[in-house]
C-alpha positions as CSV (number, residue, x, y, z in Angstrom):
1,X,0.3,0.1,0.2
2,X,2.9,2.3,0.8
3,X,4.7,1.9,-2.8
4,X,1.1,2.9,-4.4
5,X,0.4,6.0,-2.2
6,X,4.3,7.5,-3.3
7,X,3.4,6.7,-7.1
8,X,0.9,8.6,-6.8
9,X,1.6,11.4,-4.6
10,X,0.8,15.2,-6.3
11,X,4.6,16.6,-7.8
12,X,4.7,20.5,-7.6
13,X,8.1,20.5,-9.2
14,X,10.3,18.5,-11.6
15,X,13.0,21.5,-11.9
16,X,15.7,19.1,-10.0
17,X,15.6,16.8,-11.8
18,X,18.6,15.1,-13.5
19,X,18.9,12.3,-15.9
20,X,21.6,10.5,-17.8
21,X,22.1,10.8,-21.7
22,X,20.2,7.1,-22.3
23,X,17.3,8.0,-20.5
24,X,17.5,11.7,-22.5
25,X,18.1,10.1,-25.9
26,X,15.5,8.1,-25.3
27,X,13.0,10.8,-24.8
28,X,14.1,12.3,-28.1
29,X,14.4,9.5,-30.2
30,X,18.2,9.8,-30.1
31,X,21.7,8.1,-29.6
32,X,23.4,9.1,-26.3
33,X,26.4,10.2,-28.2
34,X,24.3,12.8,-30.1
35,X,22.8,14.1,-26.3
36,X,26.5,15.0,-25.7
37,X,27.0,16.7,-28.7
38,X,23.9,18.9,-28.1
39,X,24.9,19.4,-24.4
40,X,28.3,21.1,-26.6
41,X,26.2,23.0,-28.6
42,X,24.2,24.6,-25.8
43,X,20.7,22.7,-26.6
44,X,21.2,20.3,-23.7
45,X,22.2,21.4,-20.0
46,X,24.2,19.5,-18.3
47,X,24.1,19.2,-14.5
48,X,27.3,17.1,-13.7
49,X,29.3,14.5,-15.7
50,X,27.3,12.6,-17.2
51,X,23.9,14.2,-15.8
52,X,21.2,16.5,-17.2
53,X,18.9,18.8,-16.4
54,X,15.0,17.1,-17.9
55,X,12.9,20.2,-18.1
56,X,16.0,22.8,-19.2
57,X,16.9,20.4,-21.5
58,X,13.6,19.1,-22.8
59,X,12.5,23.2,-23.0
60,X,15.9,23.8,-25.2
61,X,15.1,20.8,-27.4
62,X,11.6,22.0,-28.2
63,X,12.6,25.3,-28.8
64,X,15.2,23.9,-31.2
65,X,12.6,22.5,-33.3
66,X,10.6,24.9,-33.5
67,X,12.9,27.0,-34.3
68,X,13.7,24.1,-36.7
69,X,10.8,23.7,-38.4
70,X,9.9,27.4,-38.8
71,X,12.9,27.8,-41.2
72,X,15.0,30.0,-39.0
73,X,17.7,28.4,-38.4
74,X,21.1,29.6,-38.0
75,X,23.6,27.0,-39.6
76,X,27.0,27.1,-38.0
77,X,29.8,25.9,-40.9
78,X,29.6,22.4,-40.4
79,X,25.9,22.1,-40.4
80,X,24.9,22.7,-36.8
81,X,22.8,24.9,-35.0
82,X,24.4,27.6,-33.4
83,X,22.1,27.5,-30.5
84,X,22.9,31.0,-28.6
85,X,21.8,32.4,-32.0
86,X,19.0,30.8,-32.3
87,X,17.8,31.7,-28.7
88,X,18.8,35.5,-29.3
89,X,16.8,35.5,-32.5
90,X,14.1,34.4,-30.8
91,X,14.5,36.7,-27.8
92,X,14.3,39.7,-30.8
93,X,10.9,38.3,-32.3
94,X,9.4,38.5,-29.2
95,X,10.5,42.0,-28.1
96,X,9.1,42.9,-32.2
97,X,6.1,41.2,-31.3
98,X,5.9,43.1,-27.5
99,X,6.9,46.9,-29.7
100,X,3.8,45.8,-32.0
101,X,1.6,44.8,-29.0
102,X,2.4,48.2,-27.5
103,X,1.5,50.1,-30.3
104,X,-1.9,48.8,-30.9
105,X,-2.3,49.8,-27.0
106,X,-1.4,53.2,-27.7
107,X,-3.2,53.3,-30.8
108,X,-0.3,53.6,-33.3
109,X,-1.2,50.6,-35.0
110,X,-4.4,48.6,-35.7
111,X,-5.4,45.3,-36.4
112,X,-6.7,44.7,-39.7
113,X,-10.2,43.5,-38.7
114,X,-10.5,46.4,-36.6
115,X,-10.0,48.7,-39.6
116,X,-12.5,46.3,-42.2
117,X,-15.5,46.9,-39.6
118,X,-14.8,51.0,-39.0
119,X,-14.6,51.1,-42.8
120,X,-16.8,48.8,-43.6
121,X,-19.3,51.0,-41.3
122,X,-18.0,54.3,-42.8
123,X,-18.4,52.8,-46.5
124,X,-22.2,51.3,-45.1
125,X,-23.3,54.8,-43.8
126,X,-22.0,57.0,-47.0
127,X,-23.5,54.7,-49.8
128,X,-26.9,54.9,-47.6
129,X,-26.3,58.7,-47.8
130,X,-25.5,58.6,-51.7
131,X,-28.7,56.3,-52.7
132,X,-31.2,58.3,-50.7
133,X,-30.3,61.3,-51.9
134,X,-32.4,61.4,-55.5
135,X,-36.1,60.1,-53.2
136,X,-34.6,63.3,-50.5
137,X,-34.4,65.9,-53.6
138,X,-36.6,64.8,-56.1
139,X,-39.4,66.4,-54.8
140,X,-37.2,69.8,-53.5
141,X,-36.1,69.8,-57.0
142,X,-39.4,69.7,-59.4
143,X,-40.0,72.9,-61.5
144,X,-36.8,74.7,-60.0
145,X,-34.5,76.3,-62.1
146,X,-30.8,74.8,-63.0
147,X,-28.5,76.7,-60.4
148,X,-30.7,76.5,-57.7
149,X,-30.9,72.4,-58.4
150,X,-26.9,72.7,-58.9
151,X,-26.5,74.2,-55.1
152,X,-29.1,71.4,-53.8
153,X,-27.4,68.0,-55.1
154,X,-23.6,70.2,-54.1
155,X,-25.2,71.0,-50.2
156,X,-26.3,67.2,-50.2
157,X,-23.0,65.7,-51.8
158,X,-21.0,67.8,-48.9
159,X,-23.2,66.3,-46.6
160,X,-22.8,62.8,-47.9
161,X,-19.2,63.4,-47.6
162,X,-19.0,64.7,-44.1
163,X,-19.6,60.9,-43.5
164,X,-16.0,59.8,-44.5
165,X,-14.0,63.1,-43.5
166,X,-15.4,62.4,-39.3
167,X,-12.4,60.1,-38.3
168,X,-12.0,58.8,-35.0
169,X,-8.9,57.3,-34.2
170,X,-10.5,55.3,-30.7
171,X,-13.2,53.8,-33.0
172,X,-9.7,51.8,-34.5
173,X,-9.1,50.4,-30.6
174,X,-9.1,46.9,-30.9
175,X,-11.8,45.8,-27.7
176,X,-9.7,43.7,-26.1
177,X,-7.4,46.7,-25.3
178,X,-10.3,49.5,-23.7
179,X,-8.2,52.8,-21.7
180,X,-10.0,52.3,-17.8
181,X,-11.8,55.8,-17.6
182,X,-9.6,58.5,-15.6
183,X,-11.8,58.4,-11.9
184,X,-11.1,54.2,-11.9
185,X,-7.4,55.3,-12.0
186,X,-7.3,58.0,-9.5
187,X,-9.7,55.5,-7.4
188,X,-7.2,52.6,-7.6
189,X,-3.7,54.6,-7.1
190,X,-5.8,56.0,-3.6
191,X,-5.8,52.3,-2.3
């Protein structure tokens, strides 16, 4: 009974587990020798002679596979992947993504789907205005002179065009980044 209890005990962290090259090789589907090569390349994390950090090695190996699958490999002259370069490249990509998210939050960059929604709404309103001009002004223009007709149509077209000129940058903000009102912020800062 005691063995069954220890087998089902809840494990909270596996960060300190070290394994041999053979165990890591079985896990990755490679030879012991390849594990030692990967340790020299910095992919597999060595804990001591013949022992490797399981969690860090698995994470590094998965990152290497992911980058290789994305075709982002930085290869050395002998055809091996330079893990440190890969890691630096991965960090640059993460930084670039963070910078883009910040620009979106500031309203300096807009997501294509947000722009499409706002522009579609503006163009539908514009089309509705333009299409409504004939039925709106026809009764007024009946039996009028050319100057009056020209002025009235010009007025209606300008009114319709005003639908397009009212650009509101806040309309392009994604629902993902909604700003707090100033009152809420001040209230939180007092607490």
